[in-house]
Steps between C-alpha positions, in 0.01 A plus 500: 500500500590484132838481335534876450446575866715207611804604295467858621511386864778251432719763335440737792643232730781400264571715193733227368229232503472287187137410436341311213135557413286215372141500378267312277332821385658623177328839521644580846676840480764386748594210274528732200711757690660295776823704515306823554348342811837387635500134400820358350327242279167345413369158411155419366294216644495220432875460474736206475772423752776572247357844423483592869850367556643726226317805635614431857861452392509817290327705771734384774806572284393857421 
């Protein structure tokens, strides 16, 4: 199961879910349009701890 299918199922179970997509593929359409798929944020791999920390904090506060 890929990210697009996973977020669809997750949001069916909990429409208020806050999910962050992450990929190392820059040409992934989900990464380019993550909000259209239902993700709240995205982070490209590889990432640093500080970057993930900021994204987690901002996502949880929204």
